[in-house]
TIKEDO-900785 format. One line per 2 residues: number of its first residue (from 1); their letters; for each residue x, y, z of C-alpha. Coordinates in nm, 4 decimals. Last residue first. Layout:
BEGIN
NUM = a = X:Y:Z ~ ...
% end
This chain:
BEGIN
103 = gc = -1.1403:1.5033:-1.0225 ~ -0.9794:1.5706:-1.3566
101 = yv = -1.0557:1.3590:-1.6619 ~ -0.9404:1.0819:-1.8972
99 = rt = -1.2118:0.8376:-2.0084 ~ -1.2489:0.5130:-2.2015
97 = ii = -0.9005:0.3611:-2.1952 ~ -0.9280:0.0067:-2.3331
95 = ra = -0.8484:-0.2828:-2.0958 ~ -1.1367:-0.5003:-2.2295
93 = ks = -1.2971:-0.4553:-1.8870 ~ -1.2943:-0.0848:-1.9687
91 = fe = -1.0433:0.1824:-1.8644 ~ -1.0691:0.4996:-1.6548
89 = vn = -0.7836:0.7461:-1.6171 ~ -0.8253:1.0065:-1.3446
87 = lr = -0.5838:1.2998:-1.3103 ~ -0.5910:1.4644:-0.9678
85 = ha = -0.5661:1.8451:-0.9394 ~ -0.9373:1.9070:-0.8818
83 = ny = -0.9457:1.6476:-0.6044 ~ -1.2953:1.5207:-0.5315
81 = dk = -1.3386:1.2305:-0.2931 ~ -1.5411:0.9459:-0.4359
79 = vi = -1.3093:0.6697:-0.3186 ~ -1.2981:0.4035:-0.5844
77 = ps = -1.4632:0.0641:-0.6142 ~ -1.3932:-0.0881:-0.9541
75 = gv = -1.6855:-0.0785:-1.1966 ~ -1.4873:0.0708:-1.4840
73 = qy = -1.1198:-0.0133:-1.4283 ~ -0.8968:0.2320:-1.2450
71 = ir = -0.6023:0.4660:-1.2839 ~ -0.5686:0.7483:-1.0314
69 = ap = -0.3121:1.0234:-1.0793 ~ -0.1556:1.2718:-0.8381
67 = sp = 0.0799:1.3414:-0.9986 ~ 0.1121:1.3961:-1.3707
65 = ld = 0.1406:1.0930:-1.5968 ~ 0.4530:1.0172:-1.8014
63 = ts = 0.3332:0.7474:-2.0368 ~ 0.5307:0.4249:-2.0857
61 = ql = 0.3307:0.2151:-1.8410 ~ 0.0157:0.4032:-1.9429
59 = vm = 0.0347:0.2419:-2.2865 ~ -0.0760:-0.0829:-2.1163
57 = en = -0.4240:0.0704:-2.0826 ~ -0.4929:-0.0198:-2.4444
55 = kg = -0.5848:0.2817:-2.6573 ~ -0.9323:0.4213:-2.7257
53 = il = -0.8779:0.7338:-2.5159 ~ -0.5048:0.8025:-2.4809
51 = gq = -0.5308:1.1022:-2.7151 ~ -0.7184:1.2862:-2.4394
49 = lk = -0.3851:1.3183:-2.2549 ~ -0.3105:1.6881:-2.3070
47 = ea = -0.6532:1.7941:-2.1769 ~ -0.6255:1.5667:-1.8747
45 = gc = -0.3199:1.7512:-1.7385 ~ -0.4640:1.8234:-1.3949
43 = ra = -0.5221:2.1960:-1.4510 ~ -0.5565:2.1584:-1.8274
41 = ps = -0.8962:1.9943:-1.7762 ~ -1.0107:2.3353:-1.6460
39 = vt = -1.1561:2.3157:-1.3009 ~ -1.4973:2.4441:-1.2021
37 = aa = -1.4721:2.5832:-0.8518 ~ -1.6227:2.3787:-0.5730
35 = ga = -1.9314:2.5351:-0.4147 ~ -2.1225:2.2099:-0.3987
33 = pa = -1.8841:1.9149:-0.4124 ~ -1.7567:1.8109:-0.7537
31 = vt = -1.9157:1.4925:-0.8808 ~ -1.6947:1.2010:-0.9667
29 = gq = -1.7956:0.9766:-1.2485 ~ -1.8735:0.6136:-1.3206
27 = vd = -1.8961:0.5086:-0.9561 ~ -2.2760:0.5433:-0.9687
25 = sm = -2.3288:0.1996:-1.1212 ~ -2.1261:0.0404:-0.8430
23 = da = -2.4064:0.0999:-0.5939 ~ -2.2374:0.2577:-0.2968
21 = pg = -2.1343:0.0317:-0.0113 ~ -2.3898:-0.0133:0.2633
19 = gg = -2.6218:0.2493:0.3970 ~ -2.7045:0.2033:0.7610
17 = cg = -2.9625:-0.0494:0.8817 ~ -2.6976:-0.2955:0.9993
15 = al = -2.5530:-0.0249:1.2235 ~ -2.8915:-0.0056:1.3939
13 = lv = -2.8759:-0.3719:1.4918 ~ -2.5202:-0.3387:1.6244
11 = am = -2.6132:-0.0296:1.8270 ~ -2.9165:-0.2104:1.9722
9 = gl = -2.6985:-0.5019:2.0820 ~ -2.4526:-0.2635:2.2473
7 = ga = -2.7353:-0.0894:2.4303 ~ -2.8748:-0.4234:2.5484
5 = mt = -2.5259:-0.5304:2.6619 ~ -2.4818:-0.2056:2.8550
3 = lr = -2.8250:-0.2394:3.0173 ~ -2.7436:-0.5963:3.1282
1 = m = -2.4134:-0.4751:3.2753
% end
């Protein structure tokens, strides 16, 4: 029992040494995994929606977005998984759309 508790304590201590959440500064873009094919912006529909950049994010409520789509504010935590068919719409703290891309 004592050995089990010591092992459990060591596991907890080592878990504290692991990497924590990603630095929010690197959430800006999604990097395609090595070997992933380069995807045309037309594949997720981003090419057609570049006109949204500079507009208030409220326009998205009346915009027909392709699925899947992810809409997020700069600095928000997002999963960094890469999906070539997913449309990403990024907006600033001022609620202005700053980027429309696949990934």
